[in-house]
LUMPA-716037 format. One line per 8 residues: number of its first residue (from 1); their letters; for each residue x, y, z of C-alpha. Coordinates in pm, 1 decimal. Example, Ala and Ser with C-alpha at 12.3 -4.5 7.8 and 13.67 -1.06 7.14 Angstrom:
LUMPA-716037
1) as) 1230.0:-450.0:780.0 ~ 1367.0:-106.0:714.0
***
This chain:
LUMPA-716037
1) maehrehv) -2497.1:-7281.4:-3871.7 ~ -2432.2:-6927.4:-3995.4 ~ -2647.3:-6620.2:-4040.5 ~ -2477.8:-6486.1:-4352.8 ~ -2649.0:-6149.4:-4373.9 ~ -2521.5:-6052.0:-4030.7 ~ -2190.6:-6245.7:-4052.1 ~ -2246.8:-6440.6:-3731.0
9) eysqvddn) -2206.3:-6810.7:-3655.8 ~ -2382.4:-7041.8:-3411.9 ~ -2212.8:-7318.4:-3215.8 ~ -2380.8:-7633.4:-3090.0 ~ -2472.1:-7677.7:-2722.4 ~ -2580.6:-7992.1:-2540.7 ~ -2927.2:-8067.5:-2406.4 ~ -2833.1:-7954.5:-2054.3
17) ylrerqlk) -2737.7:-7602.8:-2166.1 ~ -3080.7:-7440.9:-2132.1 ~ -3177.0:-7660.2:-1834.3 ~ -2889.3:-7499.4:-1645.4 ~ -3016.2:-7154.0:-1746.2 ~ -3381.7:-7141.3:-1642.1 ~ -3563.3:-6864.0:-1458.1 ~ -3861.1:-6915.1:-1229.0
25) rgaagwll) -4183.6:-6883.5:-1428.4 ~ -4502.8:-6720.7:-1302.6 ~ -4347.7:-6524.2:-1017.0 ~ -4495.3:-6181.3:-1102.1 ~ -4837.1:-6046.3:-1200.0 ~ -4901.7:-5703.2:-1348.4 ~ -4922.8:-5529.3:-1008.9 ~ -4578.7:-5652.5:-903.5
33) laglgvsy) -4447.0:-5550.6:-1245.5 ~ -4589.0:-5200.1:-1201.5 ~ -4429.1:-5188.6:-856.5 ~ -4100.9:-5301.4:-1011.1 ~ -4120.0:-5013.3:-1260.4 ~ -4177.5:-4757.7:-984.6 ~ -3909.1:-4919.7:-769.9 ~ -3648.2:-4882.2:-1045.9
41) visgdfag) -3706.8:-4508.6:-1064.4 ~ -3829.5:-4376.4:-731.2 ~ -3486.6:-4275.1:-599.8 ~ -3489.8:-4005.2:-868.4 ~ -3770.7:-3828.8:-680.1 ~ -3555.7:-3809.4:-366.5 ~ -3229.9:-3684.2:-517.2 ~ -3069.7:-3581.3:-843.8
49) wnfgleqg) -3353.1:-3408.3:-1029.4 ~ -3294.0:-3082.5:-839.9 ~ -2956.2:-3023.3:-1006.7 ~ -3160.5:-2935.8:-1313.2 ~ -3266.5:-2619.9:-1128.0 ~ -2901.8:-2514.7:-1119.4 ~ -2867.0:-2583.8:-1491.9 ~ -3193.4:-2441.7:-1626.4
57) gwggllia) -3392.2:-2279.5:-1347.5 ~ -3744.1:-2396.9:-1267.5 ~ -3880.3:-2312.2:-1612.0 ~ -3593.5:-2487.6:-1787.6 ~ -3631.1:-2798.5:-1573.2 ~ -4008.2:-2793.0:-1622.7 ~ -3972.3:-2791.7:-2001.3 ~ -3699.9:-3058.2:-1985.0
65) tvlmavmy) -3912.2:-3281.6:-1759.6 ~ -4219.1:-3247.9:-1983.5 ~ -4010.1:-3338.2:-2288.3 ~ -3858.2:-3638.7:-2112.9 ~ -4200.0:-3747.5:-1983.3 ~ -4323.0:-3742.2:-2343.6 ~ -4015.4:-3938.0:-2456.0 ~ -4054.2:-4203.6:-2187.7
73) gcmvfgla) -4431.1:-4222.0:-2228.5 ~ -4405.0:-4276.5:-2603.9 ~ -4121.8:-4527.2:-2559.6 ~ -4313.0:-4718.5:-2291.9 ~ -4603.0:-4769.9:-2533.1 ~ -4356.2:-4911.6:-2785.3 ~ -4195.8:-5136.3:-2521.8 ~ -4539.5:-5257.4:-2413.0
81) emssampv) -4605.1:-5372.9:-2768.3 ~ -4266.9:-5537.9:-2821.7 ~ -4267.5:-5710.7:-2482.3 ~ -4612.8:-5859.1:-2548.3 ~ -4497.4:-5985.9:-2889.3 ~ -4156.1:-6111.6:-2769.2 ~ -4171.7:-6188.7:-2394.0 ~ -3808.4:-6281.9:-2329.2
89) agagygfa) -3561.6:-6200.8:-2050.8 ~ -3340.9:-6018.4:-2300.8 ~ -3607.6:-5748.4:-2337.8 ~ -3440.3:-5454.0:-2513.6 ~ -3160.4:-5670.5:-2651.1 ~ -3417.7:-5922.5:-2777.4 ~ -3632.9:-5655.6:-2945.3 ~ -3335.8:-5491.5:-3115.0
97) rralgplg) -3191.6:-5833.4:-3207.9 ~ -3498.1:-5908.2:-3417.6 ~ -3526.2:-5559.2:-3564.1 ~ -3163.9:-5457.0:-3615.1 ~ -2975.7:-5787.1:-3629.4 ~ -2710.2:-5932.8:-3395.9 ~ -2488.0:-5624.0:-3388.4 ~ -2781.5:-5391.2:-3319.2
105) gfatgiai) -2915.3:-5627.5:-3054.6 ~ -2581.1:-5658.7:-2882.0 ~ -2523.2:-5280.8:-2892.9 ~ -2864.0:-5221.8:-2734.0 ~ -2803.1:-5485.5:-2468.1 ~ -2462.7:-5342.7:-2379.1 ~ -2600.6:-4987.6:-2354.6 ~ -2871.7:-5113.7:-2116.7
113) lieyaiap) -2617.9:-5317.3:-1921.0 ~ -2394.1:-5011.6:-1875.1 ~ -2693.6:-4822.0:-1737.6 ~ -2800.3:-5094.8:-1496.7 ~ -2456.2:-5208.8:-1382.1 ~ -2331.2:-4857.3:-1306.1 ~ -2647.1:-4703.4:-1155.8 ~ -2646.6:-4918.8:-837.3
121) aaiaifig) -2288.9:-4809.7:-764.5 ~ -2399.6:-4445.3:-784.8 ~ -2704.1:-4511.9:-567.5 ~ -2487.6:-4693.1:-310.4 ~ -2278.3:-4376.7:-284.1 ~ -2594.7:-4170.8:-229.7 ~ -2709.9:-4415.0:40.1 ~ -2370.1:-4386.6:209.7
129) gyietlgl) -2390.3:-4008.4:201.2 ~ -2741.0:-4019.0:348.3 ~ -2627.3:-4240.1:635.9 ~ -2319.7:-4027.4:705.3 ~ -2533.6:-3710.2:708.0 ~ -2772.1:-3868.5:956.3 ~ -2478.4:-3968.9:1178.2 ~ -2585.0:-4332.6:1180.3
137) fgltsswp) -2342.4:-4601.8:1304.6 ~ -2069.5:-4340.7:1361.4 ~ -1929.1:-4392.6:1012.1 ~ -1661.3:-4159.2:878.6 ~ -1620.4:-4352.3:551.3 ~ -1901.0:-4496.2:340.6 ~ -1733.9:-4805.4:194.4 ~ -1882.2:-5037.2:462.5
145) vflacyvv) -2226.5:-4910.1:357.8 ~ -2151.3:-4987.7:-8.1 ~ -2040.8:-5338.0:85.9 ~ -2343.4:-5397.1:308.4 ~ -2582.2:-5281.2:33.4 ~ -2440.9:-5523.1:-221.2 ~ -2407.5:-5818.5:17.1 ~ -2754.9:-5786.2:171.0
153) figihlrg) -2955.7:-5713.3:-141.4 ~ -2775.7:-5951.9:-373.5 ~ -2826.6:-6212.0:-100.4 ~ -3201.5:-6149.4:-106.5 ~ -3207.8:-6183.4:-485.7 ~ -3023.8:-6514.5:-456.2 ~ -3309.4:-6641.0:-236.3 ~ -3548.0:-6620.0:-533.2
161) vgealrlm) -3724.7:-6377.4:-761.6 ~ -4065.3:-6405.1:-593.6 ~ -3926.2:-6313.7:-253.1 ~ -3718.7:-6030.2:-400.8 ~ -4006.9:-5874.7:-596.3 ~ -4242.1:-5884.5:-298.7 ~ -3986.3:-5721.1:-68.7 ~ -3916.4:-5464.6:-341.6
169) fvitavav) -4286.4:-5383.6:-350.0 ~ -4296.6:-5324.8:27.7 ~ -3988.6:-5099.2:25.6 ~ -4131.5:-4901.2:-265.9 ~ -4461.9:-4856.8:-80.8 ~ -4271.1:-4708.1:214.9 ~ -4091.5:-4467.8:-20.5 ~ -4422.7:-4363.1:-175.7
177) lalvafvv) -4556.7:-4294.4:175.0 ~ -4263.0:-4058.5:232.6 ~ -4338.4:-3872.7:-93.0 ~ -4706.7:-3834.8:2.8 ~ -4612.0:-3705.7:349.3 ~ -4371.3:-3456.6:191.3 ~ -4629.7:-3318.8:-52.4 ~ -4904.3:-3288.6:209.5
185) gmipkfsf) -4669.9:-3122.0:457.9 ~ -4532.9:-2871.6:205.7 ~ -4852.8:-2755.7:35.0 ~ -4927.9:-2492.0:305.7 ~ -4590.2:-2326.7:231.3 ~ -4634.0:-2320.3:-147.0 ~ -4595.5:-1992.3:-339.4 ~ -4557.0:-1944.2:-718.6
193) dklfdivp) -4301.4:-1669.0:-658.0 ~ -4061.6:-1917.2:-494.9 ~ -4045.0:-2117.6:-818.5 ~ -3879.0:-1824.3:-994.8 ~ -3633.5:-1698.1:-731.4 ~ -3318.0:-1776.7:-933.9 ~ -3173.5:-1452.0:-1073.3 ~ -3170.9:-1445.6:-1457.9
201) tdavgast) -2829.1:-1449.7:-1626.0 ~ -2728.8:-1269.3:-1946.6 ~ -2768.2:-1588.3:-2154.5 ~ -2962.8:-1577.0:-2480.7 ~ -3335.2:-1591.2:-2406.0 ~ -3286.3:-1549.9:-2030.1 ~ -3588.8:-1446.3:-1825.3 ~ -3742.4:-1504.8:-1484.7
209) flpfgitg) -3896.0:-1823.7:-1622.8 ~ -3572.9:-1933.1:-1799.0 ~ -3290.5:-1774.7:-1595.0 ~ -3025.3:-1960.4:-1797.7 ~ -3190.0:-1907.8:-2135.4 ~ -3260.9:-2165.6:-2403.2 ~ -2937.5:-2357.3:-2349.7 ~ -3044.9:-2414.5:-1990.6
217) vlaalvyg) -3331.9:-2629.7:-2114.1 ~ -3091.5:-2857.6:-2302.4 ~ -2859.9:-2880.7:-2000.3 ~ -3157.5:-2970.9:-1777.7 ~ -3271.8:-3260.3:-1999.4 ~ -3043.1:-3505.9:-1821.3 ~ -3203.4:-3418.4:-1487.1 ~ -3552.9:-3445.4:-1630.1
225) iwfflaie) -3452.8:-3802.1:-1718.2 ~ -3390.5:-3882.2:-1349.8 ~ -3764.3:-3875.6:-1281.4 ~ -3808.9:-4173.5:-1517.6 ~ -3469.7:-4341.5:-1564.7 ~ -3492.5:-4725.3:-1573.5 ~ -3870.1:-4771.7:-1622.6 ~ -3770.7:-4943.3:-1946.7
233) gvplaaee) -3638.5:-5232.2:-1734.9 ~ -3983.7:-5381.0:-1664.1 ~ -3976.7:-5612.0:-1972.8 ~ -3666.0:-5780.8:-1831.4 ~ -3907.5:-5973.1:-1606.0 ~ -4095.3:-6119.6:-1904.5 ~ -3985.7:-6480.7:-1853.8 ~ -4081.4:-6461.2:-1484.7
241) arnpkkdm) -4425.9:-6305.8:-1535.8 ~ -4747.4:-6504.7:-1501.9 ~ -4901.3:-6392.0:-1829.1 ~ -4644.0:-6173.5:-2003.6 ~ -4853.2:-6098.0:-2311.0 ~ -5111.3:-5925.2:-2090.0 ~ -4917.5:-5842.5:-1773.8 ~ -4623.0:-5667.7:-1941.4
249) prgiiagm) -4822.9:-5388.7:-2111.9 ~ -5042.2:-5335.0:-1804.1 ~ -4746.9:-5331.7:-1564.9 ~ -4515.1:-5096.6:-1754.2 ~ -4791.3:-4849.6:-1848.0 ~ -4927.8:-4840.2:-1491.4 ~ -4576.3:-4787.4:-1355.4 ~ -4513.6:-4501.2:-1598.6
257) galvvfaa) -4843.3:-4338.6:-1504.5 ~ -4750.0:-4340.5:-1135.6 ~ -4407.5:-4191.8:-1210.2 ~ -4557.6:-3902.3:-1408.2 ~ -4778.1:-3815.2:-1108.4 ~ -4484.2:-3827.4:-865.0 ~ -4264.0:-3617.9:-1095.0 ~ -4530.2:-3349.0:-1134.6
265) lilvvapg) -4591.7:-3325.7:-760.2 ~ -4226.3:-3313.5:-657.3 ~ -4121.4:-3072.4:-933.7 ~ -4393.6:-2823.3:-836.5 ~ -4422.2:-2862.8:-458.8 ~ -4054.8:-2887.6:-352.8 ~ -3922.6:-2567.0:-516.7 ~ -4260.8:-2396.4:-478.1
273) aagssaia) -4249.4:-2434.9:-100.2 ~ -3876.7:-2398.8:-36.8 ~ -3758.8:-2183.7:-328.3 ~ -3571.7:-2314.1:-632.5 ~ -3244.2:-2158.0:-521.1 ~ -3261.8:-2325.1:-178.8 ~ -3246.6:-2680.6:-315.0 ~ -3070.8:-2639.4:-652.9
281) tsdnplpa) -2740.9:-2785.8:-530.6 ~ -2855.3:-3006.5:-242.9 ~ -2757.8:-3374.8:-227.7 ~ -3065.0:-3431.6:-11.5 ~ -3324.8:-3193.9:-159.9 ~ -3649.5:-3306.4:4.8 ~ -3537.8:-3270.8:370.8 ~ -3352.5:-2952.6:268.8
289) avraaygg) -3676.3:-2820.2:117.4 ~ -3869.6:-2888.5:438.3 ~ -3608.5:-2707.9:649.4 ~ -3600.6:-2411.8:411.5 ~ -3980.4:-2386.4:402.0 ~ -4026.3:-2410.3:779.7 ~ -3715.9:-2217.5:880.9 ~ -3533.9:-2501.5:1049.6
297) dnllaqfi) -3544.7:-2866.9:1143.2 ~ -3872.9:-3032.2:1234.9 ~ -4039.6:-3373.2:1260.4 ~ -4136.6:-3381.8:891.0 ~ -3776.6:-3314.3:783.2 ~ -3651.7:-3594.8:1007.3 ~ -3921.5:-3831.4:880.0 ~ -3835.1:-3759.1:515.6
305) nyiglagl) -3465.0:-3787.5:595.3 ~ -3494.8:-4136.6:740.1 ~ -3775.5:-4277.2:526.2 ~ -3616.1:-4125.5:216.7 ~ -3355.8:-4398.5:247.1 ~ -3630.5:-4639.1:137.9 ~ -3647.9:-4466.3:-200.3 ~ -3277.0:-4507.2:-257.8
313) vasffsii) -3281.5:-4865.8:-133.0 ~ -3579.4:-4952.0:-356.3 ~ -3400.4:-4838.5:-671.3 ~ -3072.4:-5000.6:-568.7 ~ -3248.7:-5328.1:-493.5 ~ -3452.2:-5335.8:-814.5 ~ -3177.6:-5228.4:-1056.1 ~ -2965.7:-5518.1:-928.5
321) yaysrqlf) -3246.1:-5738.6:-1057.1 ~ -3237.7:-5557.1:-1392.5 ~ -2864.3:-5590.0:-1453.5 ~ -2870.6:-5958.9:-1365.6 ~ -3146.4:-6037.1:-1618.1 ~ -2987.2:-5835.7:-1898.3 ~ -2648.9:-5998.1:-1838.3 ~ -2816.9:-6340.1:-1809.0
329) alsragyl) -2984.1:-6303.3:-2148.7 ~ -2675.1:-6176.0:-2331.3 ~ -2465.9:-6453.0:-2178.3 ~ -2721.6:-6729.5:-2244.2 ~ -2718.7:-6634.7:-2614.2 ~ -2337.4:-6632.8:-2626.7 ~ -2282.8:-6260.0:-2676.4 ~ -2100.4:-6248.3:-2342.5
337) prwlsrtg) -1921.0:-6539.1:-2166.9 ~ -2174.9:-6821.2:-2129.8 ~ -2076.6:-6915.6:-1774.2 ~ -2235.9:-6590.5:-1653.7 ~ -2585.7:-6722.8:-1734.4 ~ -2587.4:-7030.7:-1510.9 ~ -2877.0:-7045.6:-1264.7 ~ -2889.4:-7219.9:-926.7
345) krktpyla) -3144.3:-7440.2:-752.0 ~ -3369.6:-7139.4:-691.2 ~ -3363.1:-7047.0:-1062.0 ~ -3167.1:-6727.5:-1003.7 ~ -2869.5:-6627.7:-1223.6 ~ -2620.6:-6616.1:-936.8 ~ -2311.4:-6525.8:-1137.8 ~ -2499.3:-6252.0:-1326.0
353) llvpgtig) -2583.3:-6110.7:-981.8 ~ -2241.4:-6147.5:-821.5 ~ -2000.5:-6037.5:-1096.2 ~ -2151.8:-5693.8:-1173.2 ~ -2213.0:-5648.2:-800.5 ~ -1843.1:-5695.9:-729.7 ~ -1751.8:-5450.1:-1006.6 ~ -2009.6:-5200.6:-877.2
361) filaaate) -1875.0:-5215.2:-521.9 ~ -1519.5:-5157.7:-647.3 ~ -1632.3:-4858.4:-855.5 ~ -1826.9:-4707.3:-565.5 ~ -1541.8:-4752.3:-318.1 ~ -1272.4:-4633.6:-560.3 ~ -1448.1:-4322.6:-693.0 ~ -1705.0:-4220.3:-429.3
369) dgallini) -1832.9:-3996.7:-709.9 ~ -2205.0:-4061.2:-747.3 ~ -2256.2:-3780.3:-999.2 ~ -1993.5:-3921.6:-1238.1 ~ -2133.0:-4274.7:-1215.1 ~ -2493.4:-4170.6:-1263.3 ~ -2395.6:-3964.0:-1567.5 ~ -2225.6:-4270.3:-1716.1
377) avfgatvs) -2546.1:-4464.8:-1652.9 ~ -2757.4:-4191.5:-1814.8 ~ -2538.1:-4187.7:-2124.4 ~ -2577.2:-4564.5:-2163.2 ~ -2951.6:-4528.3:-2112.4 ~ -3000.1:-4258.3:-2376.0 ~ -2807.6:-4458.8:-2637.0 ~ -3032.8:-4757.9:-2566.6
385) yvllnlsh) -3343.7:-4539.1:-2602.0 ~ -3242.4:-4440.4:-2954.6 ~ -3198.3:-4805.6:-3049.7 ~ -3516.1:-4925.8:-2874.3 ~ -3740.4:-4673.1:-3045.4 ~ -3573.7:-4742.3:-3378.7 ~ -3639.8:-5114.2:-3322.4 ~ -4011.4:-5058.1:-3279.2
393) ivlrvrep) -4028.6:-4853.2:-3598.4 ~ -3831.8:-5112.9:-3797.9 ~ -4048.5:-5399.8:-3671.0 ~ -4368.9:-5214.9:-3759.5 ~ -4243.5:-5149.5:-4113.4 ~ -4067.7:-5482.0:-4177.6 ~ -4304.5:-5716.9:-3993.9 ~ -4656.9:-5571.6:-4004.6
401) nlerpyrt) -4807.3:-5919.4:-3954.4 ~ -4614.1:-6002.8:-3637.6 ~ -4858.2:-6110.4:-3366.3 ~ -4895.7:-5814.3:-3130.0 ~ -5129.0:-5877.1:-2831.7 ~ -5088.0:-5506.6:-2749.2 ~ -5046.2:-5234.1:-3012.3 ~ -4888.3:-4893.5:-2950.2
409) pggvattg) -5139.1:-4606.5:-2981.1 ~ -5026.5:-4394.2:-3275.6 ~ -4787.4:-4662.7:-3402.6 ~ -4458.1:-4539.3:-3545.7 ~ -4558.0:-4174.7:-3496.1 ~ -4547.3:-4237.9:-3120.6 ~ -4207.4:-4407.6:-3112.3 ~ -4080.8:-4166.7:-3381.1
417) talvlava) -4148.4:-3883.4:-3137.8 ~ -3959.6:-4070.4:-2866.8 ~ -3671.2:-4132.7:-3108.9 ~ -3624.9:-3762.5:-3184.6 ~ -3629.2:-3675.2:-2814.8 ~ -3388.5:-3960.0:-2733.8 ~ -3137.0:-3823.1:-2985.5 ~ -3167.4:-3481.9:-2817.7
425) aviatffv) -3105.3:-3648.4:-2480.0 ~ -2787.0:-3816.0:-2608.0 ~ -2660.0:-3477.9:-2727.1 ~ -2748.8:-3321.3:-2391.5 ~ -2531.2:-3568.6:-2201.2 ~ -2221.4:-3420.0:-2365.8 ~ -2315.4:-3076.2:-2231.7 ~ -2343.3:-3205.4:-1875.8
433) devaaait) -2038.7:-3433.6:-1838.9 ~ -1792.2:-3490.7:-2122.4 ~ -1578.3:-3719.4:-1902.8 ~ -1872.6:-3951.0:-1830.3 ~ -1964.2:-3956.7:-2199.6 ~ -1606.1:-4044.9:-2295.4 ~ -1583.5:-4324.1:-2035.7 ~ -1912.0:-4472.6:-2153.0
441) aaiflaal) -1804.4:-4454.9:-2517.2 ~ -1480.6:-4637.1:-2431.5 ~ -1669.9:-4919.0:-2251.9 ~ -1914.0:-4940.4:-2540.7 ~ -1639.1:-4964.8:-2804.7 ~ -1450.7:-5230.2:-2605.9 ~ -1769.9:-5440.2:-2584.8 ~ -1833.8:-5403.3:-2958.8
449) ayfwfysr) -1476.8:-5512.4:-3029.3 ~ -1534.9:-5825.3:-2814.6 ~ -1847.2:-5902.1:-3018.2 ~ -1684.4:-5841.3:-3355.4 ~ -1365.9:-6039.1:-3298.1 ~ -1493.9:-6316.5:-3071.8 ~ -1853.9:-6370.0:-2965.5 ~ -2027.4:-6328.7:-3303.1
457) hrlvaaap) -1863.2:-6656.3:-3405.0 ~ -1996.4:-6842.9:-3098.5 ~ -2366.1:-6754.4:-3056.7 ~ -2627.9:-6998.2:-2924.3 ~ -2915.2:-7063.3:-3163.2 ~ -3131.4:-7222.6:-2891.8 ~ -3152.8:-6900.5:-2685.2 ~ -3509.8:-6760.6:-2698.8
465) eeefaaiq) -3402.8:-6426.1:-2846.4 ~ -3212.3:-6603.9:-3123.8 ~ -3508.1:-6836.3:-3189.0 ~ -3727.8:-6532.0:-3250.4 ~ -3477.3:-6420.1:-3513.2 ~ -3470.9:-6769.3:-3667.2 ~ -3849.6:-6764.0:-3697.4 ~ -3825.3:-6428.3:-3871.9
473) raeheler) -3570.4:-6563.1:-4122.3 ~ -3784.8:-6871.3:-4191.7 ~ -4091.5:-6655.8:-4253.6 ~ -3899.7:-6433.8:-4494.5 ~ -3770.7:-6737.6:-4684.4 ~ -4124.6:-6875.4:-4715.9 ~ -4246.2:-6540.2:-4846.8 ~ -3969.9:-6539.0:-5111.7
481) d) -4061.9:-6892.9:-5217.9
***
């Protein structure tokens, strides 16, 4: 069977193919999905965002964060609609597959996979640095920490999705407790003057509010992203949700709402109590902020230092889940080697967990460069955002009668806004790290070459994401008749 318009071919599979590739249904309600969304992202509140102060000052990072909050908020509304209409494990790949065809779907899936496969390696490096700083276990090298992170948390995922999501929820709740303690403890030290203590440069448009001028805002966009990076992964749990048509929109929107609150509190309170200059280059900004505000170490700083590990662990743990489901879906449909999508007795895609985990550990141990790896992940993410928002717009225009249990407020104007901001974010990544952008582009092109010369001739028509596309083609043929 061939899809002539897209120049792809489908190969036959036996009846056991999908039986060997089943996920556990009904494992997550909307509250667990919202917790999953927060869990993906919460490490960004503990580290990373503060480097935007060095790039744009507090005013530049504020503008960048507001713009990225608007981008993510608008995109989340679009994802809520698409995930309710097409509740499949492929999520972003599945949405783009229907809107943009096989090549567009594969490109979106690969961009998401780059983000989710690389981000845990970066977070493992941050966890290792945290543990070394605290002097735990007497470690002088972090590679045993990287190995332990992957072995322990992949092992938990192999036990089953229900167990993993519930533990994720508990770890995330502990991280949220640390953020609340930080905010409450720092409010008495807050002063507006501390927000603007970075000396203005001679850049165009420089001022106390924008010490690095207008270009500082663009450079800070990448760090504004860190407050929200990976929330788009919630729809990957669609096939394991209890009622995806209702739970997906509620879960992803609730998760995004919580993240906006956390971002606003941390962005204002941390530099406002400690001074923007005091934490602009810190690898551990929240404990550093407490020490700067109180003039030395104290119980709150120690509490945030130790409990802050929960935030990093939560994101590491949850993004492992995300990469496994994206890889599972692409493999099940034949875009990537099919053997990667096999599931075990507990209905978990064990190879889709283990293979990227092995690659991630090797990358973490070989580079020990968390900043480089996270910038690669961000570049992959921003490319996927362009394609995801474009997919929503195309589906609204091309398929106005598609059943949509949830509809995006504002329609294409909402996702059109997100699309413009996503393009700006892609451009901004080149300003921050050209090496990371080049590495990501090379991975992306290699994957597209694999699709073009090999996998597009061997797709699986029975995969849910491909069945959605088949339904679309049948409907179009009926309309022509």
